[in-house]
C-alpha positions as CSV (number, residue, x, y, z in Angstrom):
1,M,17.5,-24.0,22.3
2,S,17.9,-21.2,19.8
3,I,18.7,-17.5,20.2
4,E,17.9,-15.3,17.4
5,A,20.2,-12.1,16.5
6,P,18.8,-9.0,17.0
7,D,17.2,-7.3,13.5
8,P,19.5,-4.6,11.9
9,K,16.6,-3.4,9.5
10,P,15.2,-0.1,10.2
11,G,11.7,-1.2,10.1
12,G,12.1,-3.9,12.8
13,D,11.9,-7.2,13.3
14,R,11.2,-10.2,10.7
15,D,7.3,-9.7,12.0
16,A,7.0,-6.3,11.2
17,R,9.0,-6.1,8.3
18,T,6.2,-9.2,7.2
19,F,3.4,-7.2,8.1
20,G,4.5,-3.9,6.5
21,M,4.6,-5.7,3.4
22,L,1.6,-7.7,3.7
23,C,-0.5,-4.0,4.5
24,H,1.1,-3.1,0.5
25,L,0.6,-6.5,-1.4
26,L,-2.8,-7.0,-0.1
27,A,-3.6,-3.9,-2.6
28,F,-3.7,-6.6,-5.1
29,A,-6.9,-8.3,-3.6
30,G,-9.0,-5.6,-5.1
31,L,-8.2,-7.1,-8.3
32,V,-10.6,-10.5,-7.0
33,V,-12.7,-8.4,-4.5
34,P,-14.5,-5.4,-4.9
35,F,-12.9,-2.8,-2.6
36,G,-9.9,-5.1,-1.8
37,N,-7.4,-2.9,-2.5
38,I,-8.5,-0.7,0.2
39,I,-10.4,-3.8,2.9
40,G,-7.4,-5.8,2.9
41,P,-4.6,-2.8,3.9
42,L,-7.2,-1.8,6.2
43,V,-7.7,-5.2,8.3
44,I,-3.3,-5.5,8.8
45,W,-3.6,-1.8,9.8
46,L,-6.0,-1.9,12.3
47,I,-5.1,-5.4,13.4
48,K,-1.5,-5.0,14.0
49,R,-0.8,-1.2,14.4
50,E,-0.4,-1.2,18.1
51,E,1.9,-3.3,17.8
52,H,4.5,-2.6,15.6
53,P,4.8,1.5,14.7
54,F,6.3,0.3,11.1
55,V,3.1,-1.0,10.1
56,D,1.2,1.6,11.7
57,E,3.7,3.8,9.5
58,Q,3.7,1.6,6.1
59,G,-0.4,0.8,7.1
60,K,-1.5,4.8,6.6
61,E,0.6,5.1,4.0
62,A,-1.3,2.0,2.0
63,L,-4.2,2.8,2.9
64,N,-3.8,6.3,2.0
65,F,-2.4,5.5,-1.5
66,Q,-5.4,3.4,-2.4
67,I,-8.2,5.5,-1.3
68,S,-5.9,8.4,-3.6
69,V,-5.9,5.6,-6.8
70,F,-9.7,5.2,-6.2
71,L,-10.2,8.7,-6.3
72,Y,-8.4,9.2,-9.1
73,A,-9.5,6.2,-11.0
74,I,-13.0,8.2,-10.9
75,V,-11.9,11.4,-12.1
76,C,-10.1,9.0,-15.4
77,G,-13.5,7.8,-15.3
78,L,-15.7,10.5,-15.7
79,L,-12.8,11.9,-18.4
80,S,-13.3,9.2,-20.2
81,L,-16.7,10.3,-21.5
82,I,-14.2,13.1,-23.5
83,L,-12.0,10.3,-24.4
84,I,-8.8,11.6,-22.7
85,G,-9.4,9.6,-19.9
86,I,-9.1,6.1,-21.3
87,P,-5.2,6.7,-21.1
88,L,-5.0,7.8,-18.3
89,L,-6.9,5.2,-16.9
90,I,-4.3,3.0,-18.7
91,A,-1.6,5.1,-17.1
92,L,-2.7,4.7,-13.8
93,G,-3.1,1.4,-13.7
94,I,0.4,0.7,-14.6
95,F,1.7,3.2,-12.2
96,W,-0.2,1.1,-9.2
97,L,0.9,-2.1,-10.5
98,V,4.3,-0.7,-10.2
99,V,4.5,1.2,-7.1
100,V,2.6,-1.5,-5.2
101,I,5.6,-3.9,-6.0
102,I,8.4,-1.4,-5.3
103,A,6.6,-0.4,-1.9
104,S,6.4,-4.1,-0.8
105,V,10.0,-5.0,-1.6
106,K,11.4,-1.3,0.3
107,A,8.7,-2.8,3.0
108,N,10.2,-6.4,3.0
109,G,13.4,-5.0,3.6
110,G,12.2,-2.3,6.3
111,E,12.6,0.6,4.5
112,S,10.0,3.1,5.3
113,Y,8.3,3.9,1.5
114,R,6.4,6.8,0.6
115,Y,3.8,6.6,-2.4
116,P,3.9,9.4,-4.8
117,L,1.5,11.7,-5.5
118,N,-0.2,10.3,-2.3
119,L,-3.3,12.5,-0.7
120,R,-2.3,12.2,3.1
121,L,-6.0,11.3,4.2
122,I,-5.1,9.0,7.0
123,K,-2.9,10.8,9.6
């Protein structure tokens, strides 16, 4: 019989932190499956949002960011016709990679993370 100590992290229990982190990490599914960067966080958010307020918050944040990056990529793709979009698309990819990793680490630590340049589409 083991008794677990209460979790002192503001993000709640270990499950909430793990699923919050997964909301961010599943964005990498987009590297394998088309639109996986949106579908992955969406699935975790829809399944766990009622159980954990932290997952609800981080899931919405991850979804909003992935949708925002998709829209930014479309704009960069259009700008590629005049060649300025190519370096912007590369910069967007590096930015996406870095902030998704930062968000995953923060969520695993129980901290709420707000993505920069995020359009708040899902409230």
